[in-house]
C-alpha positions in Angstrom: -1.2 -10.6 -30.0 -4.7 -10.3 -31.3 -5.9 -8.7 -28.1 -2.9 -6.3 -28.2 -3.7 -5.3 -31.8 -7.4 -4.8 -30.9 -6.4 -2.5 -28.0 -4.2 -0.5 -30.3 -7.0 0.0 -32.8 -9.5 0.9 -30.0 -10.2 4.6 -29.6 -9.0 5.7 -26.1 -12.4 7.3 -25.3 -11.7 7.4 -21.6 -8.5 9.4 -22.0 -10.1 11.7 -24.6 -12.9 12.5 -22.2 -10.6 13.2 -19.3 -8.1 15.3 -21.3 -10.9 17.3 -22.9 -11.6 19.0 -19.6 -8.1 19.7 -18.5 -9.0 21.8 -15.4 -11.3 19.0 -14.2 -8.5 16.4 -14.8 -6.0 18.5 -12.8 -8.4 18.8 -9.9 -9.0 15.0 -10.0 -5.2 14.3 -10.1 -4.6 16.7 -7.2 -7.3 14.9 -5.1 -5.9 11.5 -5.8 -2.3 12.7 -5.0 -3.6 14.1 -1.8 -5.2 10.8 -0.9 -2.0 8.9 -1.8 0.0 11.3 0.4 -2.3 10.6 3.3 -1.9 6.9 2.9 1.9 7.1 2.4 2.3 9.2 5.5 0.1 7.1 7.7 1.7 3.8 6.5 5.2 5.4 6.9 4.4 6.6 10.5 3.0 3.1 11.3 6.1 1.3 10.0 8.4 3.8 11.7 6.5 3.1 14.9 7.1 -0.6 14.7 10.7 -0.3 13.5 11.9 2.4 15.9 10.5 0.5 18.9 12.1 -2.8 18.0 15.6 -1.7 16.9 17.1 -2.5 20.3 15.3 -5.9 20.3 16.8 -6.8 16.9 20.3 -5.9 18.1 20.2 -8.1 21.2 22.8 -10.8 21.4 20.5 -13.4 22.8 18.6 -16.4 21.6 16.0 -16.3 24.5 14.7 -13.4 26.5 13.3 -13.6 30.0 11.0 -10.8 31.3 8.5 -10.2 34.0 5.1 -11.8 33.2 3.6 -8.2 33.7 5.7 -6.7 31.0 3.9 -4.6 28.4 6.6 -3.1 26.2 10.3 -2.2 26.3 9.2 1.2 27.7 7.6 -0.5 30.7 9.8 -3.2 32.1 8.7 -4.4 35.6 11.6 -6.1 37.4 11.8 -9.8 38.3 14.2 -11.8 40.4 17.8 -12.3 39.2 17.6 -15.7 40.8 15.7 -17.0 37.7 18.9 -16.6 35.7 20.8 -18.9 38.0 17.9 -21.4 37.7 18.0 -21.1 34.0 21.6 -22.2 33.9 20.4 -25.6 35.1 18.5 -26.2 31.9 20.4 -28.3 29.3 21.3 -26.2 26.3 21.7 -22.9 28.2 25.2 -21.6 27.6 25.0 -18.1 29.2 22.5 -16.1 31.2 23.1 -12.4 31.8 21.1 -9.6 33.3 20.0 -6.3 31.8 18.5 -3.3 33.6 16.2 -0.8 31.8 14.5 2.3 33.1 13.5 5.8 32.0 15.0 8.8 33.8 15.2 12.5 33.5 18.6 14.1 32.7 19.9 17.5 31.8 20.6 17.9 28.1 24.4 18.5 28.0 23.9 21.2 25.4 20.8 23.1 26.5 20.8 22.1 30.2 17.1 21.5 29.9 15.6 18.4 31.5 14.3 15.7 29.3 13.6 12.0 29.5 15.9 9.3 28.2 16.0 5.5 28.6 18.9 4.1 30.6 20.2 0.6 29.7 22.7 -1.1 32.0 24.5 -4.5 31.4 27.7 -6.2 32.2 30.5 -4.8 29.9 32.4 -8.1 30.1 29.5 -9.8 28.4 28.4 -7.6 25.4 24.6 -7.5 25.2 24.1 -5.8 21.8 25.3 -6.5 18.3 26.2 -2.8 18.0 29.9 -2.2 16.9 29.8 1.4 18.3 28.8 0.1 21.7 31.1 -3.0 21.8 34.2 -0.9 20.9 33.6 1.3 23.9 32.9 -1.2 26.7 36.0 -0.4 28.7 35.2 3.3 29.3 31.7 2.6 30.7 33.3 0.4 33.5 34.5 3.7 35.0 32.1 5.2 37.6 29.3 7.4 36.3 30.4 7.0 32.7 27.9 6.4 29.9 27.5 6.2 26.1 24.9 8.5 24.4 22.8 7.8 21.3 23.9 10.3 18.6 20.5 9.7 16.8 18.5 10.9 19.8 15.7 13.4 19.2 16.5 16.9 20.5 19.1 19.6 20.4 22.3 17.6 20.7 24.2 18.6 17.6 26.8 20.8 19.3 27.3 18.2 22.1 27.7 15.4 19.6 30.3 17.4 17.6 32.3 18.0 20.8 32.3 14.2 21.6 33.3 13.4 18.0 36.3 15.6 18.5 37.4 13.5 21.5 36.0 15.7 24.2 34.2 14.3 27.2 31.0 16.1 28.3 29.5 16.1 31.8 25.8 16.5 32.8 23.5 15.5 35.6 21.2 12.5 36.1 19.2 12.2 39.3 21.5 14.6 41.1 24.7 12.8 40.0 27.3 14.2 37.7 28.0 11.8 34.8 30.5 11.7 32.0 29.6 11.0 28.3 32.6 9.2 27.0 31.3 8.1 23.6 28.5 7.8 21.1 26.5 5.0 19.5 23.6 5.1 17.0 20.2 3.5 17.5 17.7 6.3 17.1 14.6 7.8 18.7 11.3 6.0 19.0 7.7 6.9 19.7 8.3 5.8 23.3 11.6 7.5 24.0 13.6 10.5 22.7 16.8 8.5 23.0 18.9 6.2 25.1 22.1 6.0 27.1 24.1 2.8 27.8 26.3 2.1 30.7 27.5 -0.7 33.0 25.2 -2.5 35.3 27.1 -1.0 38.3 26.6 2.5 37.0 22.9 1.8 36.4 22.5 0.8 40.1 24.3 4.0 41.1 21.8 6.0 39.1 18.9 4.1 40.7 20.1 3.5 44.3 16.6 2.4 45.3 16.8 -0.5 42.8 18.3 -3.7 44.3 20.8 -5.5 42.1 18.6 -8.6 42.4 15.7 -7.0 40.5 16.5 -7.1 36.8 14.5 -6.0 33.7 15.6 -8.6 31.2 17.4 -11.9 31.2 19.4 -12.7 28.1 19.9 -16.3 27.4 22.4 -17.7 24.9 21.8 -21.3 23.7 24.6 -23.8 23.1 25.3 -24.8 19.5 23.2 -27.6 18.4 20.2 -26.8 20.6 16.9 -25.4 19.3 16.1 -22.1 21.0 12.4 -22.7 20.7 12.7 -26.1 22.5 15.0 -24.7 25.2 12.5 -21.8 25.7 9.7 -24.3 26.2 11.8 -26.2 28.7 12.6 -22.9 30.5 9.0 -21.9 30.6 7.9 -25.2 32.1 10.7 -25.1 34.6 10.3 -21.5 35.7 6.5 -21.7 35.5 4.7 -18.4 36.0 7.5 -16.5 37.6 8.8 -15.1 34.3 7.8 -14.8 30.7 10.0 -16.8 28.3 10.3 -15.7 24.6 12.7 -16.4 21.8 14.3 -13.2 20.4 11.9 -13.4 17.4 8.9 -13.7 19.8 10.2 -10.8 21.9 10.4 -8.6 18.8 6.9 -9.7 17.8 5.6 -9.1 21.3 6.8 -5.5 21.1 5.3 -5.1 17.7 1.9 -6.5 18.8 1.9 -4.1 21.8 2.1 -1.0 19.6 -0.2 -2.4 16.9 -3.0 -3.6 19.2 -2.6 -2.4 22.7 -1.5 1.1 21.9 -3.9 3.8 20.6 -1.2 5.0 18.2 -1.4 1.9 16.1 -5.2 2.3 15.8 -4.8 5.9 14.9 -2.5 5.2 12.0 -4.8 2.4 10.7 -7.7 4.8 10.9 -5.6 7.4 9.0 -4.9 5.0 6.1 -8.6 4.2 5.9 -9.6 7.9 5.9 -7.1 8.6 3.1 -8.6 5.7 1.1 -12.2 7.0 1.8 -11.2 10.5 0.7 -9.8 9.2 -2.5 -12.9 7.2 -3.3 -15.1 10.2 -2.7 -13.0 12.5 -4.9 -12.7 10.1 -7.8 -16.4 9.3 -7.6 -17.3 13.0 -7.9 -15.1 13.4 -10.9 -16.4 10.3 -12.7 -20.0 11.0 -11.8 -19.7 14.6 -13.1 -18.2 13.3 -16.3 -21.0 10.8 -16.8 -23.7 13.4 -16.2 -22.0 15.7 -18.7 -21.9 13.0 -21.4 -25.0 11.0 -20.6 -26.5 11.8 -23.9 -23.4 10.6 -25.8 -23.5 7.4 -23.7 -27.2 6.9 -24.6 -26.3 7.4 -28.3 -23.7 4.6 -28.0 -26.4 2.4 -26.6 -28.8 3.3 -29.4 -26.0 2.3 -31.9 -25.8 -1.1 -30.4 -22.9 -0.8 -27.9 -23.5 -2.9 -24.9 -23.3 -1.8 -21.3 -20.0 -3.6 -20.7 -18.3 -1.4 -23.3 -19.5 1.8 -21.7 -18.6 0.5 -18.3 -15.1 -0.2 -19.7 -14.8 3.4 -20.7 -15.5 4.5 -17.1 -13.1 2.0 -15.6 -10.5 3.1 -18.2 -10.9 6.7 -16.8 -10.6 5.4 -13.3 -7.4 3.5 -14.1 -5.9 6.5 -15.8 -6.7 8.8 -12.9 -5.2 6.3 -10.4 -2.0 5.9 -12.4 -1.4 9.6 -13.1 -2.5 10.7 -9.6 -0.1 8.2 -8.0 3.0 9.9 -9.5 2.8 13.3 -7.8 1.7 11.5 -4.6 5.0 9.6 -4.6 7.0 12.7 -5.3 5.4 14.7 -2.5 5.6 11.8 -0.1 9.4 11.4 -0.7 9.9 15.1 0.3 7.7 14.7 3.4 9.5 11.5 4.4 12.8 13.4 4.3 11.4 16.3 6.2 9.9 14.0 8.9 13.1 11.9 9.2 15.2 15.1 9.7 12.8 16.6 12.3 12.0 13.5 14.4 14.9 11.0 13.7 12.3 8.4 13.0 13.1 5.7 10.3 10.8 7.1 7.6 11.9 5.6 4.3 10.2 4.9 1.0 10.4 1.3 -0.1 9.3 -0.4 -3.3 6.9 -2.6 -1.4 5.2 0.4 0.2 5.0 2.1 -3.2 3.4 -1.0 -4.7 1.1 -1.3 -1.7 -0.2 2.3 -2.1 -0.4 1.9 -5.9 -2.7 -1.1 -5.5 -4.8 0.7 -2.9 -5.1 3.6 -5.4 -6.2 1.4 -8.3 -8.7 -0.3 -6.0 -9.9 3.1 -4.8 -10.5 4.3 -8.3 -12.2 1.1 -9.4 -14.6 1.3 -6.4 -15.4 4.9 -7.4 -15.9 3.8 -11.0 -18.3 1.0 -9.9 -20.4 3.5 -7.9 -20.4 6.1 -10.7 -21.6 3.7 -13.3 -25.0 3.1 -11.7 -26.6 5.9 -13.6 -24.9 4.9 -16.8 -26.4 1.4 -16.6 -29.8 2.8 -16.2 -29.5 5.4 -19.1 -32.2 4.8 -21.8 -31.8 6.3 -25.2 -35.6 6.8 -25.4 -35.5 9.0 -22.4 -32.7 11.2 -23.7 -34.2 12.2 -27.1 
């Protein structure tokens, strides 16, 4: 309570100096808001990158996933032998092993008739592979030849086509020279690696890729019997199957995809660099404002020293200015970022959302940014000598 009363009695010198030059204050706040927007957008894009490319992973109805040992990401799934699934059934604790086929293909947009790339996913409709109600309620239609489900959240001009399907109509288009029917919709969303996806039966997948043998699968989905530890079963599978396949739990499969985009893809590096650049821009802008303010009031600071005020008091004034700038500049940064998030989400169908954790993260970065600028700007203040000023 004593400290609180002391702070209330203390003259807010930092705020008075900042508010005295209102044009300089507005310029400083604009610079900090700009730096915050840069950090918000880069962090938002980075999070959208990871979330959009792991949405299908998180919806898999599997405890363990088998892939080729050469796999890099879900966008690049080299095939491996289906025989490994039959071998996996010999392992104690394995309840079910099913195959999934994944590949990219060019199709004609049913609305514009322009060619674009989509990801095709094929699985056995009698054994649902995804925890997606929109897909699982439409498994019977995709058993029909050349019938697929389309992602309503795909990136591109599909609004009219989606509206027609919602009204109960069935659309036809072409894939690899075959006429296919879109019987229904589901919602997953676009990613950085794919504009959208279509799901169908494993038999329809093989019709679309006639050169692909049924024995060459992209993923093996393993369900573990109740009472068994998926991690222990995965270790047993890896030892039994040796180097023929890569065995991961579902959580490890999600983390594997996350690590690819974070470390092996240049996109992850670019977004990290963008956050660093936004932070650096903010440090420079705040430093220039504080340095200019110190130079303009260096005689007053020297007078304080002559009156007996110690350096830590004067440094506290500068850090007070830095904290005020950071807090006030953060507010317009959040407001502008919210609008840009909405605009980006509408234009790209990427999961760009503002979260409390992200806001707190950028606020902390902003305060650190301003304190670093204040620490650099106080070098001249510490060396100010009253005898040299008068």
